[in-house]
C-alpha positions as CSV (number, residue, x, y, z in Angstrom):
1,M,0.0,0.0,0.0
2,G,2.8,2.4,0.9
3,T,4.6,1.5,-2.3
4,S,1.5,2.3,-4.3
5,V,0.9,5.6,-2.7
6,A,4.6,6.5,-3.2
7,Q,4.4,5.5,-6.9
8,L,1.1,7.5,-7.3
9,T,2.7,10.5,-5.6
10,K,5.8,10.3,-7.8
11,G,3.6,9.8,-10.9
12,I,1.6,12.9,-10.0
13,R,4.7,14.9,-9.4
14,D,6.3,13.8,-12.7
15,T,3.1,14.5,-14.6
16,W,2.8,18.0,-13.1
17,S,6.4,18.8,-14.0
18,K,5.9,17.7,-17.6
19,L,2.9,19.9,-18.1
20,G,3.3,23.3,-19.7
21,K,2.3,26.6,-18.4
22,T,-1.1,26.7,-20.1
23,P,-2.3,23.2,-18.8
24,R,-1.2,24.1,-15.3
25,L,-3.2,27.4,-15.4
26,V,-6.2,25.5,-16.7
27,I,-6.0,22.9,-13.9
28,I,-5.6,25.6,-11.2
29,T,-8.5,27.6,-12.5
30,S,-10.7,24.6,-12.7
31,V,-9.9,23.6,-9.2
32,A,-10.7,27.1,-7.9
33,V,-14.0,27.3,-9.7
34,V,-15.0,23.8,-8.4
35,F,-14.0,24.8,-4.8
36,V,-16.0,28.1,-4.9
37,A,-19.0,26.4,-6.4
38,S,-18.9,23.6,-3.8
39,L,-18.6,26.1,-1.0
40,L,-21.6,28.1,-2.2
41,A,-23.7,25.0,-2.8
42,L,-22.9,23.6,0.6
43,G,-23.6,27.0,2.2
44,L,-26.9,27.3,0.5
45,S,-27.9,23.8,1.4
46,A,-26.9,24.3,5.1
47,R,-28.8,27.6,5.2
48,G,-31.8,26.1,3.7
49,N,-31.8,23.2,6.2
50,R,-31.5,25.5,9.2
51,Y,-34.2,24.9,11.8
52,E,-36.1,27.9,13.1
53,V,-38.7,28.2,15.9
54,L,-42.3,27.6,14.7
55,W,-43.9,27.9,18.1
56,S,-42.5,28.3,21.7
57,N,-44.0,28.1,25.2
58,L,-46.7,25.7,24.1
59,D,-48.9,23.6,26.2
60,L,-48.1,19.9,25.9
61,Q,-51.5,19.3,24.4
62,D,-50.9,21.9,21.7
63,A,-47.4,20.7,21.1
64,G,-48.7,17.1,20.6
65,A,-51.3,18.3,18.2
66,I,-48.8,20.4,16.2
67,V,-46.3,17.5,16.0
68,S,-49.0,15.1,14.7
69,E,-50.0,17.6,12.0
70,L,-46.3,18.1,11.0
71,E,-45.9,14.3,10.7
72,R,-49.0,14.1,8.6
73,Q,-47.7,16.7,6.2
74,G,-44.3,15.2,6.1
75,I,-42.5,18.2,7.5
76,P,-39.3,17.5,9.5
77,Y,-39.2,19.0,13.0
78,E,-37.2,19.3,16.2
79,L,-38.3,19.6,19.8
80,A,-36.7,21.7,22.4
81,D,-37.4,23.1,25.9
82,G,-39.0,19.9,27.1
83,G,-41.3,19.6,24.1
84,R,-42.7,23.1,24.5
85,T,-40.8,24.5,21.5
86,V,-41.2,23.2,18.0
87,K,-38.6,23.9,15.2
88,I,-38.9,23.3,11.5
89,P,-36.8,24.2,8.4
90,G,-36.7,28.0,7.8
91,E,-38.3,27.8,4.4
92,E,-41.4,26.1,5.8
93,I,-42.1,28.5,8.6
94,H,-44.7,30.9,7.0
95,R,-46.5,28.2,5.0
96,T,-46.8,25.9,8.1
97,R,-48.0,28.7,10.4
98,L,-50.8,29.5,8.0
99,S,-51.7,25.9,7.6
100,L,-51.8,25.3,11.4
101,A,-53.8,28.6,11.9
102,T,-56.6,27.4,9.6
103,Q,-56.9,24.3,11.9
104,G,-57.0,26.4,15.1
105,L,-53.5,25.5,16.3
106,P,-52.3,26.4,18.8
107,S,-55.7,26.3,20.5
108,S,-54.7,27.2,24.1
109,G,-52.6,30.2,23.4
110,I,-53.0,33.8,24.5
111,V,-56.6,35.0,24.1
112,G,-57.3,38.6,23.4
113,F,-60.3,40.7,22.4
114,E,-61.1,38.3,19.5
115,S,-62.6,36.0,22.1
116,I,-65.4,38.4,22.7
117,Q,-66.7,38.0,19.2
118,G,-69.8,35.9,18.9
119,N,-70.9,36.1,22.5
120,S,-74.3,34.7,23.3
121,I,-77.0,37.2,24.0
122,W,-78.0,35.1,27.0
123,A,-74.7,35.5,28.8
124,T,-75.0,37.1,32.2
125,D,-73.2,40.2,33.3
126,F,-70.8,38.2,35.4
127,E,-69.9,36.0,32.5
128,R,-69.4,39.1,30.3
129,R,-67.2,40.8,32.9
130,V,-65.1,37.6,33.4
131,Q,-64.6,37.3,29.6
132,Y,-63.7,41.0,29.3
133,T,-61.1,40.7,32.1
134,R,-59.6,37.6,30.4
135,A,-59.4,39.3,27.0
136,L,-57.9,42.5,28.6
137,S,-55.3,40.4,30.4
138,G,-54.4,38.6,27.1
139,E,-54.0,41.9,25.3
140,L,-51.7,43.2,28.0
141,V,-49.6,40.0,27.9
142,R,-49.2,40.4,24.2
143,T,-48.0,44.0,24.7
144,I,-45.7,43.2,27.6
145,K,-44.1,40.3,25.7
146,S,-43.0,42.7,23.0
147,I,-40.7,44.5,25.5
148,S,-37.0,43.6,25.1
149,G,-35.9,41.2,27.7
150,V,-39.4,39.7,28.5
151,K,-39.7,36.1,27.5
152,D,-43.2,35.5,28.8
153,A,-45.7,37.3,31.1
154,R,-48.9,36.7,33.0
155,V,-51.3,39.5,34.0
156,H,-54.0,39.1,36.7
157,I,-56.6,41.9,37.0
158,V,-59.1,42.3,39.8
159,I,-62.0,44.7,38.9
160,P,-64.4,45.3,41.7
161,E,-68.2,45.3,41.1
162,N,-69.8,48.6,40.7
163,T,-71.8,49.8,43.7
164,V,-73.8,53.0,44.5
165,F,-72.4,53.2,48.0
166,A,-69.2,55.2,48.0
167,T,-68.0,53.7,51.3
168,L,-68.2,50.2,49.8
169,K,-66.1,50.9,46.7
170,T,-62.7,49.1,46.5
171,P,-59.9,50.0,44.1
172,A,-58.9,47.8,41.2
173,T,-55.7,45.9,41.5
174,A,-53.4,44.1,39.1
175,A,-50.4,41.7,39.3
176,V,-47.8,41.1,36.6
177,L,-45.5,38.1,36.5
178,L,-42.5,38.4,34.2
179,D,-40.4,35.5,32.8
180,L,-37.2,37.3,31.8
181,T,-34.7,36.2,29.2
182,P,-31.7,34.5,31.0
183,G,-29.1,37.1,31.9
184,K,-31.5,40.0,31.3
185,E,-32.6,42.5,34.0
186,L,-35.2,45.2,33.6
187,G,-34.4,48.7,34.8
188,G,-36.5,50.9,36.9
189,P,-37.9,53.0,34.1
190,T,-39.0,49.9,32.2
191,V,-40.8,48.5,35.2
192,K,-42.4,51.9,35.9
193,G,-43.5,51.9,32.3
194,I,-45.2,48.4,32.7
195,M,-47.0,49.6,35.8
196,N,-48.3,52.7,34.0
197,L,-49.2,50.6,30.9
198,V,-51.4,48.3,33.0
199,A,-52.9,51.2,35.0
200,R,-53.9,53.2,32.0
201,S,-55.5,50.1,30.4
202,V,-57.8,49.3,33.3
203,E,-60.5,51.8,34.5
204,G,-60.0,53.0,38.0
205,L,-56.5,51.4,38.4
206,S,-53.7,53.4,39.9
207,P,-50.0,52.6,39.2
208,D,-49.5,52.1,42.9
209,D,-51.9,49.2,42.9
210,V,-49.9,47.3,40.2
211,T,-47.5,44.8,41.5
212,V,-44.7,43.5,39.2
213,M,-42.4,40.6,40.0
214,D,-40.3,38.1,38.1
215,T,-40.3,34.3,38.2
216,S,-37.5,34.2,40.8
217,G,-39.8,35.9,43.3
218,K,-38.1,39.3,43.2
219,L,-40.5,42.2,43.6
220,L,-39.6,44.8,40.9
221,S,-42.2,47.5,41.7
222,Q,-41.4,47.9,45.4
223,D,-39.2,51.0,45.1
224,L,-41.2,52.6,42.4
225,R,-44.4,53.4,44.2
226,S,-45.6,56.9,45.3
227,D,-44.0,58.3,48.4
228,P,-46.1,58.8,51.6
229,L,-46.6,62.5,50.9
230,G,-48.4,61.7,47.6
231,G,-45.7,63.0,45.3
232,Q,-44.6,60.8,42.5
233,V,-41.1,59.6,42.3
234,S,-39.3,61.8,39.8
235,T,-38.3,59.7,36.8
236,A,-35.7,62.3,35.8
237,A,-34.2,62.1,39.3
238,F,-34.1,58.3,39.1
239,E,-32.5,58.4,35.7
240,M,-29.9,60.9,36.9
241,T,-29.0,58.8,39.9
242,S,-28.8,55.7,37.7
243,R,-26.6,57.5,35.2
244,V,-24.2,58.6,37.9
245,E,-24.0,55.2,39.4
246,R,-23.4,53.5,36.0
247,E,-20.7,56.0,35.2
248,L,-18.9,55.4,38.5
249,E,-19.2,51.6,38.1
250,S,-17.7,51.7,34.6
251,R,-14.9,53.9,35.8
252,L,-14.3,51.5,38.7
253,L,-14.3,48.4,36.4
254,A,-11.9,50.2,34.0
255,T,-9.5,50.6,37.0
256,L,-9.8,47.1,38.4
257,T,-10.3,44.8,35.4
258,P,-6.7,45.2,34.0
259,V,-5.4,44.1,37.4
260,L,-7.8,41.4,38.4
261,G,-8.8,40.1,35.0
262,P,-12.0,40.2,33.0
263,G,-14.9,38.6,34.9
264,N,-13.1,38.4,38.2
265,V,-14.5,41.6,39.7
266,V,-18.0,43.0,40.3
267,C,-18.6,46.5,41.4
268,Q,-21.7,48.1,42.7
269,V,-22.1,51.9,43.5
270,R,-24.9,53.4,45.4
271,A,-25.0,57.2,45.1
272,T,-27.1,59.7,47.0
273,L,-27.6,62.9,45.1
274,N,-28.7,66.3,46.2
275,L,-31.5,66.9,43.7
276,D,-32.6,70.3,45.2
277,Q,-32.0,73.5,43.3
278,V,-30.8,76.1,45.8
279,R,-30.4,79.9,45.3
280,I,-28.3,81.6,48.0
281,V,-28.0,85.4,48.3
282,D,-25.4,86.8,50.8
283,D,-25.2,90.5,51.7
284,E,-22.1,91.6,53.5
285,Y,-21.7,95.1,55.0
286,A,-18.3,96.6,55.9
287,T,-17.7,99.9,57.8
288,D,-14.9,101.9,56.4
289,P,-13.9,105.1,58.2
290,Q,-12.4,106.4,55.0
291,G,-15.6,105.8,53.0
292,A,-17.1,108.3,50.6
293,L,-19.0,111.3,52.1
294,R,-22.6,111.0,51.3
295,S,-24.2,114.0,53.2
296,T,-23.5,116.5,56.1
297,Q,-26.1,118.3,58.3
298,Q,-25.1,121.0,60.8
299,V,-27.6,122.6,63.4
300,T,-26.5,125.7,65.5
301,E,-28.7,127.2,68.3
302,S,-27.9,130.4,70.2
303,Y,-29.8,132.4,72.9
304,Q,-29.0,135.6,74.8
305,G,-31.2,137.5,77.3
306,T,-31.7,138.8,80.9
307,G,-33.1,136.7,83.7
308,T,-33.9,133.1,83.6
309,P,-35.4,131.5,80.6
310,V,-39.1,131.1,80.3
311,G,-40.3,128.0,82.4
312,G,-41.7,124.9,80.8
313,V,-45.2,123.7,80.1
314,A,-47.3,123.2,83.2
315,G,-47.4,119.5,84.3
316,G,-44.1,118.6,82.7
317,L,-42.7,117.4,86.0
318,D,-43.8,114.8,88.5
319,V,-45.0,117.5,90.8
320,P,-47.3,119.9,88.8
321,T,-45.9,123.4,88.6
322,Y,-46.7,126.4,86.4
323,A,-44.5,128.3,84.1
324,T,-42.7,131.2,85.6
325,G,-41.0,134.1,84.0
326,G,-37.3,134.2,83.5
327,Q,-35.1,135.8,86.1
328,G,-31.7,137.4,85.7
329,Q,-29.4,137.4,82.6
330,S,-28.7,134.1,80.6
331,Q,-26.9,132.9,77.5
332,Y,-27.6,129.6,75.6
333,Q,-25.7,128.1,72.6
334,R,-25.9,124.6,70.9
335,T,-24.2,123.2,67.8
336,E,-25.0,119.8,66.2
337,T,-23.2,118.3,63.1
338,I,-24.5,115.1,61.3
339,T,-22.1,113.5,58.7
340,N,-23.3,110.5,56.6
341,Y,-20.8,108.2,54.8
342,E,-21.5,105.5,52.1
343,V,-21.6,102.0,53.6
344,N,-19.6,99.2,51.7
345,R,-22.1,96.4,50.7
346,R,-21.2,93.2,48.9
347,T,-23.9,90.9,47.6
348,T,-23.0,87.2,46.6
349,E,-25.6,85.1,44.8
350,T,-25.0,81.4,44.4
351,L,-27.1,79.0,42.4
352,V,-26.6,75.3,43.3
353,T,-27.8,73.0,40.5
354,P,-29.2,69.6,41.4
355,G,-27.0,66.5,41.0
356,S,-24.2,67.1,43.5
357,I,-23.2,63.9,45.3
358,K,-24.1,63.7,49.0
359,N,-22.4,60.4,49.7
360,L,-21.3,57.2,48.0
361,S,-21.5,53.6,49.0
362,V,-19.2,51.2,47.1
363,A,-19.0,47.4,47.1
364,V,-16.3,45.5,45.3
365,M,-16.5,41.7,45.0
366,V,-13.4,39.8,43.8
367,N,-13.4,36.2,42.5
368,K,-10.8,34.9,45.0
369,E,-9.8,35.0,48.6
370,L,-8.0,38.3,49.6
371,D,-5.6,39.0,52.5
372,D,-5.5,42.3,54.4
373,D,-2.8,43.7,52.2
374,E,-4.7,43.1,49.0
375,K,-7.9,44.5,50.4
376,G,-6.0,47.6,51.5
377,L,-4.5,48.1,48.0
378,I,-7.9,47.7,46.4
379,T,-9.5,50.1,48.9
380,E,-6.8,52.7,48.2
381,G,-7.3,52.3,44.4
382,V,-11.1,52.6,44.6
383,T,-10.8,55.6,46.9
384,A,-8.5,57.4,44.5
385,A,-10.5,56.4,41.4
386,L,-13.9,57.6,42.7
387,G,-12.7,60.4,44.9
388,L,-14.3,59.1,48.1
389,D,-14.4,61.7,50.9
390,P,-14.6,60.6,54.6
391,L,-16.2,64.0,55.4
392,R,-19.2,63.0,53.2
393,Q,-19.3,59.7,55.1
394,D,-18.5,57.7,52.0
395,R,-18.3,54.0,52.6
396,I,-16.4,51.2,50.8
397,S,-16.5,47.4,51.2
398,V,-14.1,45.0,49.6
399,I,-15.0,41.3,49.7
400,G,-13.0,38.4,48.3
401,M,-14.6,35.1,47.6
402,P,-15.0,32.7,44.7
403,F,-17.9,33.4,42.4
404,D,-20.8,30.9,41.9
405,T,-20.9,30.5,38.2
406,S,-23.4,27.6,38.2
407,L,-26.2,29.9,36.8
408,V,-24.0,31.2,34.0
409,D,-22.9,27.7,33.1
410,T,-26.5,26.5,33.0
411,I,-27.5,29.5,30.8
412,Q,-24.6,28.8,28.4
413,A,-25.5,25.1,28.3
414,G,-29.1,25.9,27.5
415,M,-28.3,28.5,24.8
416,T,-28.6,27.5,21.2
417,P,-25.0,26.8,20.1
418,P,-23.7,28.8,17.1
419,D,-24.4,27.4,13.7
420,Q,-21.8,24.7,13.1
421,A,-22.7,24.3,9.4
422,F,-20.1,26.8,8.2
423,P,-17.1,25.0,9.7
424,R,-18.4,21.8,8.2
425,I,-18.7,23.6,4.9
426,Y,-15.0,24.2,4.7
427,I,-14.3,20.6,5.6
428,Y,-16.7,19.3,3.0
429,A,-15.4,21.7,0.4
430,I,-11.8,20.7,1.0
431,A,-12.7,17.0,0.8
432,V,-14.7,17.5,-2.4
433,T,-11.9,19.6,-4.0
434,A,-9.2,17.0,-3.0
435,A,-11.4,14.2,-4.4
436,L,-11.8,16.1,-7.7
437,I,-8.1,16.9,-8.0
438,L,-7.2,13.3,-7.2
439,G,-9.8,11.9,-9.6
440,T,-8.5,14.3,-12.4
441,V,-4.9,13.2,-11.8
442,I,-5.8,9.5,-11.8
443,L,-7.9,9.8,-14.9
444,F,-5.1,11.7,-16.6
445,L,-2.6,8.9,-15.6
446,L,-4.9,6.2,-16.8
447,R,-5.4,7.8,-20.2
448,R,-1.7,8.2,-20.5
449,R,-1.0,4.6,-19.6
450,R,-3.7,3.4,-22.0
451,A,-2.1,5.4,-24.8
452,Q,1.3,4.0,-24.0
453,A,-0.2,0.5,-24.0
454,L,-1.7,0.9,-27.5
455,E,1.7,1.9,-28.9
456,P,3.8,-1.1,-30.2
457,L,6.7,-1.8,-27.9
458,P,10.0,-2.1,-29.7
459,E,11.1,-5.8,-29.9
460,P,14.4,-6.6,-28.3
461,L,17.2,-6.9,-30.8
462,P,18.3,-10.5,-31.5
463,I,21.5,-11.6,-30.0
464,V,23.8,-12.0,-32.9
465,E,26.3,-14.7,-32.4
466,E,29.7,-14.2,-33.6
467,A,29.9,-15.4,-37.2
468,P,32.7,-15.7,-39.5
469,A,33.6,-12.7,-41.5
470,L,31.4,-12.1,-44.5
471,S,32.1,-10.6,-47.8
472,P,31.1,-7.0,-48.5
473,D,28.4,-8.1,-50.8
474,L,26.8,-10.4,-48.2
475,L,27.1,-7.6,-45.6
476,T,25.2,-5.2,-47.9
477,R,22.4,-7.7,-48.5
478,Q,22.1,-8.5,-44.8
479,K,21.8,-4.8,-43.9
480,I,19.2,-4.3,-46.6
481,R,17.2,-7.3,-45.2
482,E,17.4,-6.0,-41.7
483,D,16.2,-2.6,-42.8
484,I,13.2,-4.2,-44.6
485,E,12.4,-6.3,-41.5
486,R,12.6,-3.3,-39.2
487,M,10.4,-1.3,-41.6
488,A,7.9,-4.1,-41.7
489,R,7.7,-4.1,-37.9
490,V,7.5,-0.3,-37.5
491,N,5.5,0.7,-40.6
492,P,4.0,-2.3,-42.4
493,A,1.6,-0.2,-44.3
494,G,4.4,1.9,-45.7
495,L,6.4,-1.2,-46.6
496,A,3.4,-2.6,-48.4
497,A,2.9,0.6,-50.4
498,L,6.6,0.6,-51.3
499,L,6.5,-3.0,-52.5
500,K,3.4,-2.3,-54.5
501,T,5.2,0.6,-56.2
502,W,8.1,-1.6,-57.0
503,L,5.9,-4.3,-58.6
504,L,4.2,-1.7,-60.7
505,E,7.5,-0.4,-61.9
506,D,8.6,-4.0,-62.9
507,E,5.5,-4.4,-65.0
508,Y,6.2,-1.4,-67.0
């Protein structure tokens, strides 16, 4: 076997070396064309055979009915998610959905307002109310499932009966259960939007009476209700806080990831912002003896006469007396000067915009055990990166412990693996190309061998025994006879034509 392969390899190499430039170019071009055509054909066939989801989250009864119908129509299918997801080839998706829809499949799916059509006129008010509530819940489920990150949803609405007594009225309530896509988490604005969507769809329902939770039991609407004073939580303030926290977390990850490695650190930042807009006006007065002179007022009084001055008004003293005339000579003089200076006044107006940080709480989780020195280094780096200030009572916590990656491993194991058809395409294309090249070379060698086999092989020359010396005449005749015999072996037709020509010449 090894000898045959070696001979074949040597034959291919010899054949290729004997070919000219043009045959080599033709062979290379042909191989390239065959390779590209094979690659395209295999890619199209693999794409055409790709399975896509026909229906998902089916009841087992509906899944069984759909599978039976697919088998009846001869359509190949695959089952996933415990039989609740049915996949078929992509080119059959739309036609099959239409065909199943005409047969009412799936029958137990989400029911919307189309279920109200054709109601009996004998239905009671209670039956109509129940059917309306069911239809409204189905429509809300359809709307909520269109939100990115929501895999499935259930909506339960409680609408109280109408009553004429105001004291007996109870508010409407609703509960929303969300089945989120693995690895996806809804933000506060999205949950708040779901609460408002449900509240605006049900008469008399307040967003505070809508409860939203996920399938893990986490209450998503707890921190999004109205405050005790009746004021709604500011969405803008919430978004501002979230934006600041995300910015600080990304800055922290950019600092720690190059040191600890990707996926080995988790950071959480809780920021408390001052969202009040404050306007501060400060007036400062300063007395300057050398200030600018504003005004001057001078009063001068002078009196001259004989005797005492005239007495005062009666009753001006504690003991009532009456005015008496002046006695003797007297002289009175008073001078008063009032000088006013400008007062130095400085007014400072400060406008504090909302968004300043009151304090920060930082938690850093590292995917390994840490000693005190490593915790100290990480704490110093985080403090410097975020500008933590002890005066603001900022807090930081560094915890080192191995991460539990079981959930991530489960999610990755349950995810649909990437399409493996394209790597196989290259393998198939290489195999097909190699087979074509090998077949071409073998065919070429077989044809060459067949052509060589058809050619007459030269007969071995007879061994001439030593003979006695001949005369020149005999040697000439012997040489002529050998030439004729050689010509008869190599070209018998030519020899026959030559003999025929000689015979015709002898007749004439």
